[in-house]
C-alpha positions in Angstrom: -47.3 -57.5 -46.0 -46.6 -58.9 -49.5 -43.1 -58.0 -50.6 -43.3 -59.6 -54.1 -45.7 -59.3 -57.1 -49.2 -60.9 -56.6 -48.5 -63.5 -59.2 -46.0 -65.3 -56.9 -48.4 -65.2 -54.1 -50.9 -66.5 -56.5 -48.8 -69.5 -57.3 -48.3 -70.2 -53.8 -52.0 -70.2 -53.1 -52.6 -72.4 -55.8 -50.0 -74.7 -54.5 -51.6 -74.5 -51.0 -54.8 -76.1 -52.8 -52.7 -79.4 -52.6 -53.1 -80.0 -48.8 -56.8 -78.9 -48.8 -57.4 -81.5 -51.5 -55.5 -84.1 -49.9 -57.2 -83.4 -46.4 -60.8 -83.3 -48.1 -60.2 -86.6 -49.9 -59.9 -88.4 -46.4 -62.9 -86.8 -44.8 -66.0 -89.0 -44.4 -69.3 -87.3 -45.5 -70.7 -87.5 -42.1 -68.0 -85.1 -40.9 -69.7 -81.7 -40.6 -68.8 -79.3 -43.3 -67.7 -76.6 -40.6 -65.3 -79.1 -39.1 -64.0 -80.1 -42.6 -63.5 -76.4 -43.2 -61.5 -75.9 -39.9 -59.4 -78.8 -40.5 -58.7 -77.9 -44.1 -57.7 -74.5 -43.0 -55.2 -75.7 -40.5 -53.8 -78.0 -43.3 -53.6 -74.9 -45.3 -51.7 -73.0 -42.6 -49.4 -75.9 -42.2 -48.5 -75.9 -45.9 -48.3 -72.1 -45.7 -45.6 -72.5 -43.0 -43.7 -75.1 -44.9 -43.8 -73.0 -47.9 -42.8 -70.0 -46.1 -39.8 -71.4 -44.3 -38.6 -72.9 -47.8 -39.4 -69.9 -50.0 -38.8 -67.0 -47.5 -36.2 -68.3 -45.2 -34.2 -70.8 -47.0 -34.4 -69.5 -50.6 -34.6 -65.7 -49.3 -37.5 -64.8 -51.8 -39.3 -62.7 -49.2 -42.7 -63.4 -50.8 -44.8 -62.6 -47.5 -44.1 -61.5 -43.9 -46.6 -61.5 -41.3 -44.2 -60.1 -38.5 -46.4 -57.2 -37.8 -49.7 -59.5 -37.3 -50.5 -60.5 -33.9 -49.6 -64.2 -32.9 -47.5 -64.8 -35.8 -45.1 -67.7 -35.7 -41.8 -66.6 -37.4 -43.5 -64.1 -39.6 -44.7 -67.1 -41.9 -48.3 -67.6 -40.3 -50.7 -66.0 -38.1 -54.1 -66.6 -36.5 -55.8 -63.8 -38.7 -54.9 -65.5 -41.9 -55.5 -69.0 -40.5 -59.1 -68.0 -39.8 -59.4 -66.6 -43.3 -58.1 -70.0 -44.7 -60.7 -71.7 -42.7 -63.5 -69.5 -43.9 -62.3 -69.8 -47.6 -61.7 -73.6 -47.2 -65.6 -74.3 -46.8 -66.5 -73.1 -50.4 -63.4 -74.5 -51.8 -64.3 -77.9 -50.3 -67.7 -77.8 -51.9 -66.4 -76.7 -55.3 -63.8 -79.6 -55.3 -66.4 -81.9 -54.5 -68.6 -80.9 -57.3 -65.7 -80.7 -59.7 -64.7 -84.3 -58.6 -68.3 -85.4 -59.2 -69.0 -83.7 -62.7 -65.5 -84.1 -64.2 -64.1 -87.4 -62.8 -67.3 -89.3 -62.0 -66.8 -89.2 -58.4 -69.5 -89.5 -55.6 -72.4 -86.9 -55.6 -71.4 -84.6 -52.6 -73.7 -84.6 -49.5 -73.0 -82.4 -46.5 -73.8 -82.3 -42.8 -73.5 -78.7 -42.1 -73.0 -79.0 -38.2 
């Protein structure tokens, strides 16, 4: 349940791209993209938990609350949204890799799917 405007959630979501990008930089090209997506989704979930504890618990902003979701941890993360982060992470990894290649002269992406 979102308790605050979507803009604040958008800012938090953008900030959660940081652990995704950091994790992505450490993955070798030989690591299957599916594994990269799952590991990145878990990194995003860890970032979401940290952000939730700071923003929702310590600062009392109440931006999101997953207490009604099955398997939630302190109402800050839950298996459903962890799975969604993992699904979203795959296309975002590919996008980040191509942006790095095109804009920063990084290595051309090459993926092993499974």
